[in-house]
Each structure stands twice: as structure tokens, then as C-alpha cells.
C-alpha positions in Angstrom: -25.0 -8.9 10.1 -22.0 -11.1 9.0 -21.7 -9.1 5.7 -21.9 -5.8 7.6 -19.2 -6.9 10.1 -16.9 -8.2 7.4 -17.3 -5.0 5.3 -16.9 -2.6 8.3 -13.8 -4.2 9.7 -12.1 -4.8 6.3 -12.9 -1.3 5.0 -11.8 0.2 8.3 -8.5 -1.6 8.1 -7.9 -0.4 4.5 -8.6 3.2 5.5 -6.3 2.9 8.5 -3.5 1.7 6.2 -4.0 4.9 4.1 -3.5 7.2 7.1 -0.7 5.6 9.0 3.0 5.1 8.5 5.9 2.9 9.6 5.3 -0.1 11.8 1.6 0.7 12.4 1.0 0.7 8.7 2.8 -2.6 8.1 1.0 -4.2 11.0 -2.4 -3.0 9.8 -1.5 -4.1 6.3 -1.0 -7.7 7.4 -4.1 -7.7 9.5 -6.1 -6.4 6.5 -4.8 -9.2 4.3 -5.7 -11.9 6.8 -9.1 -10.4 7.3 -10.0 -10.1 3.6 -8.6 -13.5 2.6 -10.2 -15.2 5.6 -13.6 -13.6 5.0 -13.6 -14.6 1.3 -12.3 -18.1 2.0 -14.7 -18.9 4.8 -17.6 -17.9 2.5 -16.4 -19.5 -0.7 -19.2 -19.3 -3.2 -17.6 -20.7 -6.3 -15.0 -19.4 -8.8 -17.7 -18.4 -11.3 -19.7 -16.4 -8.7 -16.5 -14.5 -7.8 -15.6 -13.8 -11.4 -12.4 -15.8 -11.3 -13.0 -18.0 -14.3 -12.4 -17.5 -18.0 -16.1 -17.4 -18.6 -17.1 -13.9 -19.7 -13.6 -12.9 -20.6 -14.0 -12.9 -24.4 -17.4 -11.2 -24.3 -16.0 -8.4 -22.2 -12.7 -7.8 -24.0 -14.2 -4.8 -25.7 -13.7 -2.9 -22.5 -9.9 -3.5 -22.8 -10.0 -2.1 -26.3 -11.7 1.1 -25.2 -9.2 1.5 -22.4 -6.3 1.1 -24.9 -7.9 3.7 -27.2 -8.4 6.2 -24.4 -4.8 5.6 -23.2 -3.4 6.1 -26.7 -5.2 9.4 -27.1 -4.1 10.6 -23.6 -0.5 9.7 -24.4 -0.6 11.6 -27.7 -2.0 14.6 -25.9 0.6 14.4 -23.2 3.4 14.1 -25.8 1.9 17.2 -27.5 1.8 19.2 -24.3 5.2 17.9 -23.1 3.9 16.3 -19.9 4.7 12.7 -20.7 6.8 10.8 -18.1 7.9 7.4 -19.1 10.8 5.0 -18.5 13.3 5.0 -21.3 13.1 1.7 -23.3 10.7 -1.3 -23.3 12.6 -3.3 -20.7 12.5 -0.5 -18.1 8.8 0.2 -18.8 8.0 -3.5 -18.1 10.2 -3.5 -15.0 8.5 -0.3 -13.8 4.9 -1.3 -14.3 4.6 -5.0 -14.0 3.8 -4.9 -10.3 1.1 -2.3 -10.8 -0.6 -4.7 -13.2 -0.8 -7.3 -10.5 -2.0 -4.7 -7.9 -4.7 -3.6 -10.3 -6.1 -7.1 -10.3 -5.9 -7.2 -6.5 -7.9 -3.9 -6.4 -10.6 -5.3 -8.6 -10.8 -8.4 -6.4 -11.3 -6.2 -3.3 -13.8 -4.0 -5.0 -15.9 -6.7 -6.7 -15.5 -9.8 -4.7 -15.0 -8.5 -1.2 -17.1 -5.3 -1.3 -19.7 -5.5 -4.1 -20.9 -9.0 -3.7 -21.6 -8.3 0.0 -23.5 -5.2 -0.8 -25.5 -7.1 -3.4 -26.5 -9.6 -0.7 -27.4 -6.7 1.6 -29.5 -5.0 -1.1 -30.7 -7.9 -3.4 -33.5 -5.8 -5.0 -31.5 -2.6 -5.3 -28.4 -3.3 -7.4 -27.9 0.3 -8.4 -27.6 1.2 -4.7 -25.1 -1.6 -4.2 -23.0 -0.3 -7.2 -23.2 3.3 -6.0 -22.1 2.3 -2.4 -19.2 0.2 -3.7 -18.0 2.9 -6.0 -18.3 5.5 -3.3 -16.3 3.4 -0.9 -13.6 2.8 -3.5 -13.4 6.6 -4.2 -13.2 7.6 -0.5 -10.1 5.5 0.0 -8.4 7.7 -2.6 -9.1 10.9 -0.6 -7.8 13.6 -0.3 -6.4 13.3 -3.9 -9.1 15.1 -5.9 -8.1 13.7 -9.3 -7.9 10.0 -8.2 -11.1 10.4 -6.1 -13.1 11.5 -9.2 -11.5 9.0 -11.5 -12.0 6.1 -9.1 -15.6 7.0 -8.5 -16.3 6.9 -12.2 -14.3 3.7 -12.7 -15.9 2.1 -9.7 -19.4 2.6 -11.1 -18.4 1.3 -14.5 -16.4 -1.7 -13.1 -19.2 -2.8 -10.8 -21.8 -2.6 -13.6 -19.5 -4.6 -15.9 -18.8 -7.2 -13.2 -22.4 -7.9 -12.6 -23.0 -8.1 -16.4 -20.0 -10.3 -17.4 -18.8 -11.7 -14.0 -15.1 -11.5 -14.8 -12.5 -9.9 -12.7 -9.6 -10.4 -15.1 -11.0 -8.0 -17.7 -11.4 -5.4 -15.1 -7.9 -5.9 -13.8 -6.4 -5.5 -17.2 -8.5 -2.4 -17.9 -7.5 -0.9 -14.5 -3.8 -1.5 -15.2 -4.0 0.2 -18.6 -5.8 3.3 -17.2 -3.7 3.5 -14.1 -0.4 3.4 -16.0 -1.9 6.0 -18.4 -2.6 8.3 -15.5 0.9 7.7 -14.1 2.7 8.7 -17.3 0.5 11.5 -18.6 -0.4 13.5 -15.5 2.4 15.7 -14.1 3.4 14.6 -10.6 2.7 18.0 -9.0 -1.0 17.7 -10.1 -1.8 14.3 -8.7 1.0 14.2 -6.1 2.4 11.2 -7.9 -0.8 9.3 -7.4 -0.5 9.4 -3.6 -3.6 8.9 -1.4 -4.4 9.4 2.3 -1.6 10.7 4.5 0.9 10.3 1.6 -0.9 12.9 -0.4 -0.6 15.5 2.3 3.1 14.7 2.9 4.0 14.9 -0.8 7.0 16.9 -1.9 8.1 17.2 -5.5 11.4 15.8 -6.6 11.9 17.5 -10.0 10.3 18.2 -13.3 11.1 14.8 -14.8 11.7 12.4 -11.9 11.8 9.3 -14.0 15.1 10.4 -15.5 16.5 11.2 -12.1 15.9 8.1 -10.1 12.2 7.3 -10.3 8.9 8.9 -9.2 8.4 8.1 -5.6 4.9 7.4 -4.5 3.2 6.5 -1.3 1.3 3.2 -1.1 -2.1 3.0 -2.7 -4.2 2.2 0.3 -6.8 0.3 -1.6 -4.3 -2.4 -2.6 -1.8 -1.5 0.2 1.1 -1.7 -2.3 3.6 0.6 -3.9 2.6 2.7 -6.9 3.8 1.8 -10.4 6.6 4.4 -10.6 8.4 3.9 -7.3 11.9 2.5 -7.5 14.6 1.5 -5.1 16.9 4.1 -6.6 14.3 6.8 -6.0 13.8 5.6 -2.4 17.5 5.9 -1.7 18.0 9.2 -3.3 15.1 11.0 -1.8 
């Protein structure tokens, strides 16, 4: 019952953040942080159990290699079809995406440590069911964005399976960052609504064919991590 309560309240708060705005969203965001961190801390089961040690990192690095290969092919295709959006220069690229890399790790912590491990305890003899439920919960948070919902469902299944096999969150965070940045720069904003989810997806309004060269692609918060997307900039916020 404790696992059910922690999951129900934590997941409900994350969904609420996706569908609210303003002061309500900020307040729910803080409550969600306190709830998740408190739940994990009060039931601390060891760094290795939570996948927060180096163990398993080297054995699972092949996943990062596959992600890099997929991203490279996607970027080449986007360049060919003239749909590539990227900051000009390496310094601006790092400035634009470094925070997303951090949030990618946070997302994997939420998915694996907070959600999956509780589902595994609830269904100890049915790990496939636990994986499917965790991936489904991850995908639902990205509604009503059809592209992100499908992508996160597939990645959720793969990430949960990899976590149970290698027990390492860092590899998954790096892979998530690579794939997320790839989507951000190869998919036109009008197709994925600049990676918005929840209420932000419904309220999306395009800001131009190449927003990165006119002040930045503005995104709503990704509710799963409750943080700004990789292409949002202060300049874009002030101009739009």
C-alpha cells in the first residue's frame, strides 16, 4: 500500500504540473519535488539498487554508441531534407543543450528509481508487466503530443529493460539526452509543437520557420522533469 500511495500521489502531481500554468504550476512543481525526493530518501535501498553507482556503466555503454549512430543518421537526413534546426557554433550549442542533459538524467531517475522499482516490488514475479506499466506511465505524461508519446513509450520499454539488466541510470540519462537533442534539432517545430506536452501542446503557436536564428525555439515545460525544454532561451521568452 505504501508503494501504491507513493506512486499515485507522485504521478498525480506530475500530471497536474503538465496541465496547469502560472502560480499553480510552480506550487505543484515544488510539492512534486518534495514528494519524490522524500519518498526515495525515506526508503533508501542503497546506491547500487537505485543504479546510481558506476557499476554497470562500462558494460552498458554500447547503448550510448547506438544512440549516437541513430542521431548521426537522423541529422544527416534532416540536413538533406532541410529541416535541421541547430544553434550556430559549438559554444551556443552547449549553452542551449547542457540543461537538457541534466534533465534527461532526472527523467531517468524518476522513471527507473521512483516508478519502476516500486512497480517491481508490486509485481515481483511479473517484471514484464512492471516494465509495460512504467513505460505506459512515462508515455501518458507526454500526451497529447503524438510524436513524443510514441517515442517515449518505445524508449520507456527499452530503458526499463536496460535498467533491470545493467542497473545504471547514468547510461540511460546520457542516451536520453542524445536522443532528445536529436529530436529537438531534426523535427520541425510545427510537427512536434516544439516538444511541448500537456496544456503547452494545445496552446502552441509557431514563431517562424527557423526560430533558432530569430531568438530561440520556445517550449513549454516537459512535465515529466518539470523543467524547460532544451531550446528555450531568455531571448525567445522576451520576444514572444
